[in-house]
C-alpha atoms as a printed R data frame, in Angstrom:
    type eleno elety resid chain resno       x       y       z
1   ATOM     1    CA   MET     A     1  -6.022  -6.678  49.093
2   ATOM     2    CA   LYS     A     2  -8.903  -4.656  50.560
3   ATOM     3    CA   VAL     A     3 -12.435  -4.658  49.288
4   ATOM     4    CA   ILE     A     4 -14.566  -2.011  48.040
5   ATOM     5    CA   LYS     A     5 -18.159  -3.219  47.686
6   ATOM     6    CA   ASP     A     6 -21.682  -2.246  46.725
7   ATOM     7    CA   GLN     A     7 -21.304   1.392  46.638
8   ATOM     8    CA   THR     A     8 -22.372   3.851  44.946
9   ATOM     9    CA   PHE     A     9 -19.442   7.058  43.966
10  ATOM    10    CA   GLY     A    10 -19.355  10.387  42.849
11  ATOM    11    CA   GLY     A    11 -17.766  13.665  42.756
12  ATOM    12    CA   GLU     A    12 -13.895  13.487  41.104
13  ATOM    13    CA   ARG     A    13 -11.687  11.430  41.906
14  ATOM    14    CA   ALA     A    14 -13.493   9.316  43.806
15  ATOM    15    CA   LEU     A    15 -10.979   6.742  44.503
16  ATOM    16    CA   PHE     A    16  -8.259   8.624  43.751
17  ATOM    17    CA   ARG     A    17  -4.659   6.694  43.607
18  ATOM    18    CA   THR     A    18  -6.257   3.318  45.043
19  ATOM    19    CA   VAL     A    19  -3.703   0.751  45.509
20  ATOM    20    CA   ASP     A    20  -3.793  -3.079  46.041
21  ATOM    21    CA   ALA     A    21  -7.992  -3.536  45.736
22  ATOM    22    CA   ILE     A    22 -10.802  -5.306  44.518
23  ATOM    23    CA   ILE     A    23 -13.753  -2.889  43.269
24  ATOM    24    CA   GLU     A    24 -17.087  -5.239  43.208
25  ATOM    25    CA   ASN     A    25 -20.610  -4.549  42.243
26  ATOM    26    CA   CYS     A    26 -20.287  -0.232  42.152
27  ATOM    27    CA   GLN     A    27 -21.240   2.502  40.470
28  ATOM    28    CA   PHE     A    28 -19.578   5.750  39.575
29  ATOM    29    CA   GLY     A    29 -21.850   8.291  38.342
30  ATOM    30    CA   GLU     A    30 -21.156  11.719  37.705
31  ATOM    31    CA   GLY     A    31 -17.312  12.977  38.725
32  ATOM    32    CA   GLU     A    32 -14.282  12.787  36.613
33  ATOM    33    CA   SER     A    33 -11.326  10.882  36.858
34  ATOM    34    CA   PRO     A    34 -12.743   7.903  39.863
35  ATOM    35    CA   LEU     A    35  -9.597   5.673  39.957
36  ATOM    36    CA   LYS     A    36  -7.095   8.196  37.852
37  ATOM    37    CA   GLU     A    37  -3.337   7.075  39.073
38  ATOM    38    CA   SER     A    38  -4.490   3.852  40.675
39  ATOM    39    CA   SER     A    39  -2.218   0.379  40.606
40  ATOM    40    CA   ASN     A    40  -3.188  -3.608  41.460
41  ATOM    41    CA   LEU     A    41  -7.032  -3.572  40.696
42  ATOM    42    CA   GLU     A    42  -9.633  -6.037  40.447
43  ATOM    43    CA   VAL     A    43 -12.950  -4.286  39.010
44  ATOM    44    CA   LYS     A    44 -15.637  -6.436  38.889
45  ATOM    45    CA   ASN     A    45 -19.307  -5.714  37.785
46  ATOM    46    CA   VAL     A    46 -18.658  -1.989  37.994
47  ATOM    47    CA   THR     A    47 -20.700   0.682  36.078
48  ATOM    48    CA   PHE     A    48 -18.832   3.933  35.242
49  ATOM    49    CA   GLY     A    49 -21.058   6.696  34.066
50  ATOM    50    CA   TRP     A    50 -18.749   9.086  33.634
51  ATOM    51    CA   LYS     A    51 -15.207  10.369  31.951
52  ATOM    52    CA   TYR     A    52 -11.836   9.526  32.239
53  ATOM    53    CA   PRO     A    53 -11.911   6.346  34.714
54  ATOM    54    CA   LEU     A    54  -8.927   4.831  34.444
55  ATOM    55    CA   TRP     A    55  -6.139   7.196  33.502
56  ATOM    56    CA   TYR     A    56  -2.634   6.417  34.387
57  ATOM    57    CA   THR     A    57  -3.755   3.065  36.013
58  ATOM    58    CA   LYS     A    58  -1.519  -0.164  36.271
59  ATOM    59    CA   ASN     A    59  -1.852  -3.587  36.738
60  ATOM    60    CA   ILE     A    60  -5.638  -4.291  36.593
61  ATOM    61    CA   LYS     A    61  -7.853  -6.467  35.824
62  ATOM    62    CA   VAL     A    62 -12.007  -5.156  34.826
63  ATOM    63    CA   SER     A    63 -14.008  -8.017  34.085
64  ATOM    64    CA   ASP     A    64 -18.240  -7.962  33.786
65  ATOM    65    CA   THR     A    65 -18.189  -3.766  33.489
66  ATOM    66    CA   GLN     A    66 -19.908  -1.663  31.973
67  ATOM    67    CA   PHE     A    67 -18.624   1.592  30.393
68  ATOM    68    CA   LEU     A    68 -21.575   4.137  29.757
69  ATOM    69    CA   GLU     A    69 -21.748   6.897  26.732
70  ATOM    70    CA   MET     A    70 -20.148   9.521  29.207
71  ATOM    71    CA   ALA     A    71 -17.229   7.154  29.967
72  ATOM    72    CA   ARG     A    72 -15.394   8.432  27.091
73  ATOM    73    CA   SER     A    73 -11.718   8.604  26.809
74  ATOM    74    CA   GLY     A    74 -11.907   6.603  30.145
75  ATOM    75    CA   LEU     A    75  -8.993   4.136  29.408
76  ATOM    76    CA   TRP     A    76  -6.072   6.188  28.580
77  ATOM    77    CA   TYR     A    77  -2.249   5.840  29.633
78  ATOM    78    CA   VAL     A    78  -2.810   2.224  30.760
79  ATOM    79    CA   GLU     A    79  -0.577  -0.338  31.399
80  ATOM    80    CA   ASN     A    80  -0.585  -3.760  31.753
81  ATOM    81    CA   GLY     A    81  -4.493  -3.983  31.156
82  ATOM    82    CA   GLU     A    82  -6.934  -7.267  31.382
83  ATOM    83    CA   PHE     A    83 -10.812  -6.295  30.037
84  ATOM    84    CA   ILE     A    84 -12.927  -9.412  29.843
85  ATOM    85    CA   HIS     A    85 -16.503  -9.537  29.103
86  ATOM    86    CA   CYS     A    86 -16.951  -5.286  29.263
87  ATOM    87    CA   ASP     A    87 -19.778  -3.810  27.703
88  ATOM    88    CA   ILE     A    88 -18.422  -0.256  26.333
89  ATOM    89    CA   ILE     A    89 -20.753   1.829  24.858
90  ATOM    90    CA   ALA     A    90 -18.430   5.001  25.209
91  ATOM    91    CA   PRO     A    91 -15.754   5.882  22.722
92  ATOM    92    CA   LYS     A    92 -12.444   6.895  22.457
93  ATOM    93    CA   GLU     A    93 -11.331   4.522  24.650
94  ATOM    94    CA   PHE     A    94  -7.953   3.496  25.110
95  ATOM    95    CA   ARG     A    95  -4.826   5.864  23.987
96  ATOM    96    CA   ARG     A    96  -1.297   5.501  24.422
97  ATOM    97    CA   SER     A    97  -1.530   2.493  26.128
98  ATOM    98    CA   LYS     A    98   0.794  -0.625  26.643
99  ATOM    99    CA   HIS     A    99   0.220  -4.544  27.466
100 ATOM   100    CA   ILE     A   100  -3.418  -4.751  26.970
101 ATOM   101    CA   PHE     A   101  -5.583  -7.853  26.902
102 ATOM   102    CA   ILE     A   102  -9.478  -7.400  25.578
103 ATOM   103    CA   LYS     A   103 -11.893 -10.563  25.404
104 ATOM   104    CA   ASP     A   104 -15.261 -11.362  24.908
105 ATOM   105    CA   SER     A   105 -16.418  -7.824  24.577
106 ATOM   106    CA   ILE     A   106 -17.966  -5.257  22.420
107 ATOM   107    CA   PHE     A   107 -16.969  -1.537  21.390
108 ATOM   108    CA   HIS     A   108 -20.827  -0.226  20.756
109 ATOM   109    CA   ASP     A   109 -19.256   3.060  19.304
110 ATOM   110    CA   ALA     A   110 -15.678   2.304  18.981
111 ATOM   111    CA   LYS     A   111 -14.303   5.589  17.102
112 ATOM   112    CA   GLU     A   112 -10.698   6.146  17.750
113 ATOM   113    CA   THR     A   113 -10.167   3.559  20.067
114 ATOM   114    CA   LEU     A   114  -7.282   1.929  20.806
115 ATOM   115    CA   TRP     A   115  -4.981   4.685  19.188
116 ATOM   116    CA   GLU     A   116  -1.167   4.620  19.782
117 ATOM   117    CA   CYS     A   117  -1.114   1.862  21.624
118 ATOM   118    CA   GLU     A   118   1.388  -0.971  22.104
119 ATOM   119    CA   ASP     A   119   1.515  -4.851  22.693
120 ATOM   120    CA   VAL     A   120  -2.582  -5.772  22.595
121 ATOM   121    CA   ARG     A   121  -4.110  -8.743  22.223
122 ATOM   122    CA   ILE     A   122  -7.941  -8.749  21.598
123 ATOM   123    CA   GLU     A   123  -9.790 -12.147  21.273
124 ATOM   124    CA   ASN     A   124 -13.956 -12.544  20.223
125 ATOM   125    CA   VAL     A   125 -14.626  -9.037  20.178
126 ATOM   126    CA   LYS     A   126 -17.123  -6.955  18.370
127 ATOM   127    CA   ALA     A   127 -16.487  -3.529  17.269
128 ATOM   128    CA   THR     A   128 -18.467  -0.958  15.509
129 ATOM   129    CA   GLY     A   129 -16.766   2.738  14.624
130 ATOM   130    CA   ASP     A   130 -14.447   4.028  12.146
131 ATOM   131    CA   TYR     A   131 -10.134   4.587  13.028
132 ATOM   132    CA   PHE     A   132 -10.506   1.949  15.675
133 ATOM   133    CA   LEU     A   133  -6.215   1.228  16.118
134 ATOM   134    CA   MET     A   134  -4.432   3.789  15.009
135 ATOM   135    CA   ASN     A   135  -1.109   4.231  14.829
136 ATOM   136    CA   SER     A   136  -0.951   1.161  17.291
137 ATOM   137    CA   LYS     A   137   1.714  -1.452  16.924
138 ATOM   138    CA   ASN     A   138   2.581  -4.950  18.318
139 ATOM   139    CA   ILE     A   139  -0.832  -6.314  17.805
140 ATOM   140    CA   GLU     A   140  -2.500  -9.747  17.648
141 ATOM   141    CA   ILE     A   141  -6.268 -10.241  17.003
142 ATOM   142    CA   HIS     A   142  -8.143 -13.358  16.899
143 ATOM   143    CA   ASN     A   143 -12.252 -13.806  16.150
144 ATOM   144    CA   PHE     A   144 -12.357  -9.942  15.506
145 ATOM   145    CA   THR     A   145 -15.373  -8.640  13.968
146 ATOM   146    CA   LEU     A   146 -15.442  -5.006  12.852
147 ATOM   147    CA   GLU     A   147 -17.703  -2.593  10.979
148 ATOM   148    CA   GLY     A   148 -16.274   0.788  10.305
149 ATOM   149    CA   ASN     A   149 -13.758   2.086   8.277
150 ATOM   150    CA   TYR     A   150  -9.682   3.341   8.410
151 ATOM   151    CA   PHE     A   151  -9.369   0.380  10.683
152 ATOM   152    CA   ALA     A   152  -5.431   0.216  11.579
153 ATOM   153    CA   ASP     A   153  -4.251   3.236   9.792
154 ATOM   154    CA   GLY     A   154  -0.385   3.939  10.678
155 ATOM   155    CA   GLY     A   155  -0.082   0.520  12.327
156 ATOM   156    CA   GLU     A   156   2.782  -1.344  12.775
157 ATOM   157    CA   ASN     A   157   3.540  -5.257  13.354
158 ATOM   158    CA   ILE     A   158  -0.331  -6.723  13.616
159 ATOM   159    CA   LYS     A   159  -1.536 -10.005  12.980
160 ATOM   160    CA   VAL     A   160  -4.964 -10.549  12.106
161 ATOM   161    CA   TYR     A   161  -6.699 -13.973  12.761
162 ATOM   162    CA   ASP     A   162 -10.447 -15.743  11.928
163 ATOM   163    CA   SER     A   163 -12.063 -12.366  11.533
164 ATOM   164    CA   THR     A   164 -14.224 -10.073   9.761
165 ATOM   165    CA   LEU     A   165 -13.531  -6.548   8.652
166 ATOM   166    CA   HIS     A   166 -15.943  -4.473   7.086
167 ATOM   167    CA   SER     A   167 -13.759  -1.337   6.530
168 ATOM   168    CA   LYS     A   168 -12.913   1.211   3.862
169 ATOM   169    CA   ASP     A   169  -9.335   2.275   3.796
170 ATOM   170    CA   SER     A   170  -8.366  -0.442   6.137
171 ATOM   171    CA   PHE     A   171  -4.641  -1.115   6.419
172 ATOM   172    CA   TRP     A   172  -3.406   2.375   5.101
173 ATOM   173    CA   ASN     A   173   0.378   3.601   5.916
174 ATOM   174    CA   CYS     A   174   0.674   0.209   8.029
175 ATOM   175    CA   LYS     A   175   4.427  -1.819   8.166
176 ATOM   176    CA   ASN     A   176   3.771  -5.649   8.554
177 ATOM   177    CA   VAL     A   177   0.451  -6.694   8.536
178 ATOM   178    CA   TYR     A   178  -0.396 -10.436   8.800
179 ATOM   179    CA   CYS     A   179  -3.830 -11.340   8.096
180 ATOM   180    CA   GLU     A   180  -4.955 -15.344   7.987
181 ATOM   181    CA   ASN     A   181  -8.659 -17.013   7.176
182 ATOM   182    CA   CYS     A   182  -9.939 -13.391   7.305
183 ATOM   183    CA   THR     A   183 -12.631 -11.625   5.120
184 ATOM   184    CA   ILE     A   184 -12.149  -7.969   4.111
185 ATOM   185    CA   GLU     A   185 -14.599  -6.387   2.502
186 ATOM   186    CA   GLY     A   186 -13.937  -2.485   1.820
187 ATOM   187    CA   GLU     A   187 -12.672  -0.058  -0.782
188 ATOM   188    CA   TYR     A   188  -9.516   1.088  -1.317
189 ATOM   189    CA   LEU     A   189  -7.629  -1.882   0.977
190 ATOM   190    CA   GLY     A   190  -4.275  -1.513   2.041
191 ATOM   191    CA   TRP     A   191  -2.948   1.517   0.290
192 ATOM   192    CA   ASN     A   192   1.156   2.979   0.801
193 ATOM   193    CA   THR     A   193   1.445  -0.038   2.997
194 ATOM   194    CA   GLU     A   194   4.954  -2.131   3.009
195 ATOM   195    CA   ASN     A   195   4.917  -5.564   3.874
196 ATOM   196    CA   LEU     A   196   0.879  -7.139   3.985
197 ATOM   197    CA   THR     A   197   0.672 -10.839   3.825
198 ATOM   198    CA   LEU     A   198  -3.087 -12.556   3.235
199 ATOM   199    CA   VAL     A   199  -3.387 -15.917   4.164
200 ATOM   200    CA   ASN     A   200  -6.767 -18.221   3.268
201 ATOM   201    CA   CYS     A   201  -9.047 -14.634   3.056
202 ATOM   202    CA   THR     A   202 -11.506 -13.499   1.085
203 ATOM   203    CA   ILE     A   203 -11.405  -9.831  -0.164
204 ATOM   204    CA   ILE     A   204 -13.748  -7.594  -1.852
205 ATOM   205    CA   SER     A   205 -12.409  -4.263  -2.844
206 ATOM   206    CA   HIS     A   206 -12.988  -1.200  -5.101
207 ATOM   207    CA   GLN     A   207  -9.307  -0.142  -6.042
208 ATOM   208    CA   GLY     A   208  -7.911  -2.444  -3.594
209 ATOM   209    CA   LEU     A   209  -4.241  -3.347  -2.679
210 ATOM   210    CA   CYS     A   210  -2.429  -0.763  -4.359
211 ATOM   211    CA   TYR     A   211   0.402   1.312  -3.788
212 ATOM   212    CA   ILE     A   212   2.215  -1.827  -1.590
213 ATOM   213    CA   SER     A   213   5.570  -3.171  -1.465
214 ATOM   214    CA   HIS     A   214   5.844  -6.590  -0.803
215 ATOM   215    CA   LEU     A   215   2.256  -7.978  -0.960
216 ATOM   216    CA   VAL     A   216   1.776 -11.503  -0.370
217 ATOM   217    CA   LEU     A   217  -1.625 -13.512  -1.241
218 ATOM   218    CA   LYS     A   218  -1.406 -16.878  -0.658
219 ATOM   219    CA   ASP     A   219  -4.660 -18.993  -1.608
220 ATOM   220    CA   CYS     A   220  -6.579 -16.191  -1.587
221 ATOM   221    CA   LYS     A   221 -10.258 -15.300  -2.985
222 ATOM   222    CA   ILE     A   222 -10.827 -11.754  -4.642
223 ATOM   223    CA   LEU     A   223 -14.468 -11.333  -5.259
224 ATOM   224    CA   ASN     A   224 -16.217  -8.358  -7.170
225 ATOM   225    CA   SER     A   225 -12.988  -6.367  -6.950
226 ATOM   226    CA   ASP     A   226 -11.558  -3.772  -9.760
227 ATOM   227    CA   LEU     A   227  -8.811  -1.627 -10.486
228 ATOM   228    CA   ILE     A   228  -6.367  -3.369  -7.964
229 ATOM   229    CA   LEU     A   229  -3.021  -4.090  -7.359
230 ATOM   230    CA   GLU     A   230  -2.012  -0.526  -9.015
231 ATOM   231    CA   TYR     A   231   1.736   0.761  -8.345
232 ATOM   232    CA   CYS     A   232   2.641  -2.711  -6.055
233 ATOM   233    CA   LYS     A   233   5.739  -3.558  -6.057
234 ATOM   234    CA   ASP     A   234   7.425  -6.963  -5.629
235 ATOM   235    CA   ILE     A   235   3.786  -9.123  -5.853
236 ATOM   236    CA   GLN     A   236   3.570 -12.744  -5.238
237 ATOM   237    CA   ALA     A   237   0.335 -13.393  -5.535
238 ATOM   238    CA   ASN     A   238  -1.798 -16.999  -5.818
239 ATOM   239    CA   ILE     A   239  -5.361 -16.444  -5.935
240 ATOM   240    CA   LEU     A   240  -7.838 -18.801  -6.379
241 ATOM   241    CA   SER     A   241 -10.797 -16.669  -8.303
242 ATOM   242    CA   PRO     A   242 -10.862 -15.128 -11.587
243 ATOM   243    CA   LEU     A   243  -9.897 -11.453 -11.388
244 ATOM   244    CA   GLY     A   244 -11.400  -8.260 -12.223
245 ATOM   245    CA   SER     A   245  -9.505  -5.631 -13.655
246 ATOM   246    CA   ILE     A   246  -5.854  -5.240 -12.972
247 ATOM   247    CA   LYS     A   247  -4.295  -1.862 -13.280
248 ATOM   248    CA   ASN     A   248  -0.493  -0.547 -13.532
249 ATOM   249    CA   PRO     A   249   0.887  -3.505 -11.242
250 ATOM   250    CA   ILE     A   250   5.066  -2.803 -11.231
251 ATOM   251    CA   SER     A   251   7.026  -6.035 -10.132
252 ATOM   252    CA   GLY     A   252   6.121  -9.114  -8.843
253 ATOM   253    CA   THR     A   253   4.085 -12.971 -10.006
254 ATOM   254    CA   ILE     A   254   0.252 -13.636  -9.837
255 ATOM   255    CA   TYR     A   255  -1.337 -16.545 -10.296
256 ATOM   256    CA   CYS     A   256  -4.932 -16.298 -10.705
257 ATOM   257    CA   ASP     A   257  -7.389 -18.356 -12.646
258 ATOM   258    CA   SER     A   258  -8.216 -15.816 -14.846
259 ATOM   259    CA   TYR     A   259  -8.395 -12.221 -15.279
260 ATOM   260    CA   GLU     A   260 -11.225  -9.820 -16.965
261 ATOM   261    CA   GLU     A   261  -9.111  -6.824 -17.921
262 ATOM   262    CA   TRP     A   262  -5.720  -5.838 -17.466
263 ATOM   263    CA   ILE     A   263  -4.857  -2.197 -17.533
264 ATOM   264    CA   GLN     A   264  -1.460  -0.597 -18.395
265 ATOM   265    CA   ASP     A   265  -1.247   2.881 -19.062
266 ATOM   266    CA   ASP     A   266   1.567   4.020 -17.737
267 ATOM   267    CA   GLU     A   267   4.536   3.632 -19.657
268 ATOM   268    CA   ARG     A   268   7.177   4.141 -17.143
269 ATOM   269    CA   ILE     A   269   6.659   0.598 -16.038
270 ATOM   270    CA   ASP     A   270   9.125  -2.105 -17.206
271 ATOM   271    CA   LEU     A   271   6.574  -4.998 -18.469
272 ATOM   272    CA   ASN     A   272   9.489  -7.346 -17.899
273 ATOM   273    CA   GLN     A   273   9.346  -7.042 -14.247
274 ATOM   274    CA   ILE     A   274   5.309  -8.378 -13.767
275 ATOM   275    CA   HIS     A   275   4.564 -11.850 -14.463
276 ATOM   276    CA   ILE     A   276   1.098 -13.003 -14.592
277 ATOM   277    CA   PHE     A   277  -0.546 -16.970 -15.003
278 ATOM   278    CA   THR     A   278  -3.885 -18.099 -15.336
279 ATOM   279    CA   LYS     A   279  -5.769 -21.533 -15.608
280 ATOM   280    CA   ASN     A   280  -5.807 -23.989 -18.446
281 ATOM   281    CA   GLY     A   281  -7.044 -27.009 -16.952
282 ATOM   282    CA   ASP     A   282  -4.767 -28.106 -14.291
283 ATOM   283    CA   GLN     A   283  -1.947 -26.130 -15.702
284 ATOM   284    CA   TYR     A   284  -0.762 -22.518 -15.279
285 ATOM   285    CA   GLU     A   285   0.484 -20.236 -18.331
286 ATOM   286    CA   GLU     A   286   1.768 -17.089 -18.187
287 ATOM   287    CA   VAL     A   287  -0.072 -14.563 -20.084
288 ATOM   288    CA   LYS     A   288   2.067 -11.286 -19.391
């Protein structure tokens, strides 16, 4: 592989269609699309300062690299990309990309990031920004921290482990979501989603977990939450905490320590389809 090292580049398409190269200790200043249409690259300790640096790239490994604020929309249509120890200041990174691995990196302004992507793995990543992972599928996430609303809207086949999400309206309009050992805090969690499973999670959500078809809560805590489970179907819940208010669940079984209020104000709901058990000593007793 050829080596391009210790250089500064400017102007549009500075290294357009570069193939089989190591790019190390370089800076890319003003000038759009410096590495557009390139493939088989190792990018090390590089600073990208302008728009669209890696569009349509294939088979790239990027490490210890910084994407400055104006390197926005820089990683669209990437296929087979590995990004390790990256400092990503720019917004709107990753769009319609496939087979992406991101590790030990920070997204400082993650708004509209990882949209319509497929086959993404994220490890040890922090992100701040709204609409992260919109309309993306086949996602696996480990040790992720998010500060931003509308996480994973429209996503499909998503697994999240050992993560903390401070996110209003997370997991809306999704299919097949699995979370384990996570803390999820934010209003209106999970609306209009099909097949949502939460295992050993802590949930804090006003009017969360509503309009869901097939909801599994296994060994979860739901704290400081109210008006939950409205119009949920096929609930299988084992909750290790008292609940606040429960409103209009449609069907399923709920085990919990206790609950403060049961709101049933929709006469269309068949109460024979919903069962709730609360603790009496070491035993559960059905109360609904």
